[in-house]
C-alpha positions, 0 to 999 in steps of 0.5 A: 913876181911881176912886181919884182920885175917892174922894180928891176926895170926901174933900177936899170933905167936909173943909171941912164943919163936921161932916165925919167924921174922916179915916180912919187911914192904917194902917187904910186900907192894911190894908183895901186890902191885904185887898181886893187879897188877895181880888182875887188869890184871884179871879184878878182881877189888874187890881183886885189890882194897883190895890188893892195899889198903893193900899195901898202909897201909903197906907202911906207909907214903910217895909217895908209900903209896899215889900211892897205895891208888890212884890205890885202888881208881881206882879199887874200882870205877871200882868195882862199890864201889864209896863210898869206892873209894872216901874214899881211894882217900881222903886218897891218896891226904891227903897223898900227891898224887899230879898228879892232871891231871891224877886224873882228866882225869883218866877214872877209876874214871869217876864214882866219878865225880858227887859226892859232894866230887870230886871237893874237892879231885881234889883241894887238889891234885892241892894244893899238886902239887904246893908244889911237888918237881918235876913235875909228868909224863905228861898227853897226848893229844889224837891226833888220833884214828885208827881202822884197820883190820875189814870190820864191824867196822870203826873209828867212831864206835870205837871212839864212843864205847870208848868215846874218844875225839880227842884233849882232855887229855887222861889217859891210862887204861889197864882195860878199854881197855880190857873191850872195847876189849871184847865189840867189840868182842861181839857186832861185832862177831870179832875173835880178838880186841886189843886196844893200845896207842902210846905216844910221848915223844920228838920232835914236837909230845911230849905230844901227844897220838894215840889210835890204835884198831886192829881187825880181823873179824871171817871170817879172823881168819887165820890171827891169826895163830901163831907158837906153844907156846914153853914149854922148858927151854934151858940153857942160854949160858955163861949167855948171856941172863941174861947179855942182860937183865941186859943191858936193865934194866940199859939202861932204868934206864939211859933213865928215869934219862936223863943220856944217852950219845949222843954217842949211836953207836952200832957195829951191825945193830940193836941198841936199845939204844947204849953203850955210857954211862960208865955204859953200855960200858962193855956190847957190847964187851962181846956180840961181843966176845961171841955170834958168838960161841953160835948161835945154843944155842941162836937160840934154846932159840928163838925156845924153851924157854917158857919165852917170855922175854928170847926169846926177849933177844936171838933175840936181841943177834942174831944181833951179829952173824958174818954176816947179812945173818946169823942173817936173816937166824936164825930169819926168822922162828920166825916172827910168834912167839905166843907172840907179844913182841917176834914178835916185837923184831924179826921183829925189828932186821930183819928190821935193818938187811935188812936196813944195807944189800945191797941185799935181805936177806929174802923171800918176802913171809915171809915179806908179811905174817908178814904185814898181822898180826893182831897187829900194832906193827907187821905190822909197823915193817914188812912194814918197813922191806918190804920197805928195802927189796924192796930197795935191789931188782934189778929193774927187780926183783921189776918189777916181784914182783909188780903185786903180791904184789899189789894183796896181799897187795894193799888194806891193804897198802892203808888202812894203808896210811889212819891211823893217827899214823905216825909210822903205816902210813908212812912205808905203804906210802913208800912201795906204792911209791916204787911199784908205782913210784908215790909221793902221800901222802893222802889215797884218792890219793892212793885209786884212784891210786890203782883203776886205776891199771890193775888187772893182769900184764904179 
């Protein structure tokens, strides 16, 4: 009803001598889609369905219309309006929606499966797929489920609560993941629960996915301590942050188009995609020339800037400090940034920096603290960082650190060695090998080894 009334106001205004120019339909559709995404993130499925449907109608014909109507169907289904969801889903496939696998395995549409119209909708989507100019984004196969961080909730409990089946296709749903997080927190009294999904696009694991559920028991809430949320807006020195974000945007476009050059070398330790393509070649010389003179300003952005994306950019730019030691010194205080994306970037740069070094650049205690953080994207990079740091310790220093590290991290590293997702398991195994001098691979072997270790060493 609100949508119809808004159209009526526009129609009345069009008769005035000084009426504003009607809004561009594409811009209006984009605005409505953004509003729908905000509603989806807030789990406001009524508004999400309304806004996506309005966006589809504003789009006219074509794939954008079909996609918006498809998203509207998912939100309507989550809101419990299955008849409305079927109606708008029919419009989506009639308008050309062709990602039949996504439709069939989308958990947001599960409530529609028993309805008489469902099989016909799937069949029409598959008919569209046969005529599609290009294949849709691949549907992943679930290869593993990991539960980490709680003494109350194990992998089997998580898998059962989420209704996941290893070996079956999986479609990511941010909304359903959020609902499952809330259910875990409520049912098991958790201080924190986060459900994430990692997917592989290349090599032998191409087309596979892993679900990772990170949890923190109420008794371990200290693990959730982070730095205060920054509130400032420091000046972007020489536009470097804006230039970095321009670089990342162009890099992502080239990646999606499959146009990145094989020559992706960087001039610094941390490299997220390189500068080999002609469209990227002009960026790195600018970073090399300008960053060394703006280290204090960039550090201030990491410390004070309210916008996490700008903090991320500044963290990456600090890799262009004149020395590895300078990069490490400036980024070490921010391993516990309140935003996970910033922590991810800080730890990524620190890990690359320590890997390139030949001596320890960070305090072991800082790195151990990062390994204890609640999110897998923190822990996997922090554990890689710890491995590189241990590589650069002298044999005497490593021996002196061994007992304390096993006491602080032994159980956690063994738990990580039992994970199915390689990027979370493998760095833990590397550290265990460094601390033990042994070459075990399975979690059972590492657990038995840890049980044999003396509780303290002189």
